[in-house]
C-alpha positions, 0 to 999 in steps of 0.5 A: 303375014302370008310369008310367015305362014308359008315359012312355017309350012315349009318348016313343018314339011322339012321337019317331017321329012327329016324325021322320016330320013332319020327315024333310026338315028336314036336307035343307032346311038343307043347303048346295048341293052343288058341281054340278061334282062327280060324283053321290054313289054308294050308301051302303057296306054291312056284311055284314048289309046295313045302311048303315055310318056310316064307310068301306066298310072300317075302313081307309078314311079319312074324316070327317063335318062339318056341311053347314050353318053350324055357328052355325045353329040345329038347329031353328027358334027359334019351334019350340022349346017353351022353359020361361021360364027356358030361353028367358031363358038361351038369349037370354043366351047369344046375347050372352055366348058363354061356351060350355064347348066353347070351354074344352075341355069335351066336348059331347054330342048335336048339339053334338058334330057342330058343329065345322069339323073333323067327327067320325069314325064307327067301327063295331065290330059284333064288340064291339057298339059304334059309336065317334064320335071328336071331332077338335077341342075336347076330342079325346074320343070317345063310345060307342054300345052296339049289343049289346042292353044296357039303360041302367044304373039308377044312372048318374053324369051325364056329357057324353055320357050313356049311349047304346044303339043299334039299326039300323032299316034304314039308320038307327041309332037311338040312345037316350041318358040320363044327361047332365050340365048342363055343355054346350050342346045346339047351337052357339047355346046351347040349354040342358037339364037332367039329366032330358034324354033324347034319340033320335038318328037317323043315316041314311046316305043315300049315299056322302057324306051322313048325315042327322042328327035329334035328338028332345029330351025334357026336361020341366025345360027344355021344355014338349014334346018337339021335333025338329031336325037337319041333314046331315053330309057326308063328307070322304074321305081325311081322318083324325084329327089332333093337336088341342091344346085344353088349352095356350095356350087363348085362348078366354075372351079372344077371347070377352070381350076382354082383351090379345088383344081386337084379334083379328078375330072376324068369321070364321064359323069357331069351335071 
């Protein structure tokens, strides 16, 4: 028990140091903002003063989508400390993109935010929860508990794992455990094991932007902890729409060929 607590403390320290060292990582990957637009305003704030991740009110519509290429890596390849098997699997996925997300499966951590359609954040402080709703793909949602609870002892592994969060200034810091191995960490195919633990940071920097960072601790797949991230940009006025992933899903044929092999695959828009 004592060793477990020590490992968790070292993990938290490593995550904090990595976040400071790579604080500008997300902005370094950002696409240029349209100079014709007026400058973004300040981040909306809740009654207690922290910056909220959604709209200024629960009635205000808007979603967040990645501000970089959704097929771009979340961390430079040479910075990711792969175990040999994990590197081999990652390299294979660059050739054979048989990704679970394209077959309507939910995707945890960074992959959740890497779709063309974005996500919607809904904070319910009276319930001690933050919801993240997926728009594309499986059309599911993730819960981040902010009521001070701890992780359950006997978690059944799942796509989103179990997430607990707390506010540190304008940053929501989220610790997650209990993942299954049935999704990719990012759109490029980073692998993981059921031993993975993550710390994610969501910082609302202004009215348009959330800086997202993730620190990955997974001794089964990597030789050390590592951090990546990117920015999310708000698309105001947009709300969730119907997205049917289960019917007439041609993802497998589009990836490996078949009767629909003549479909153009050069578009960067992917599920």
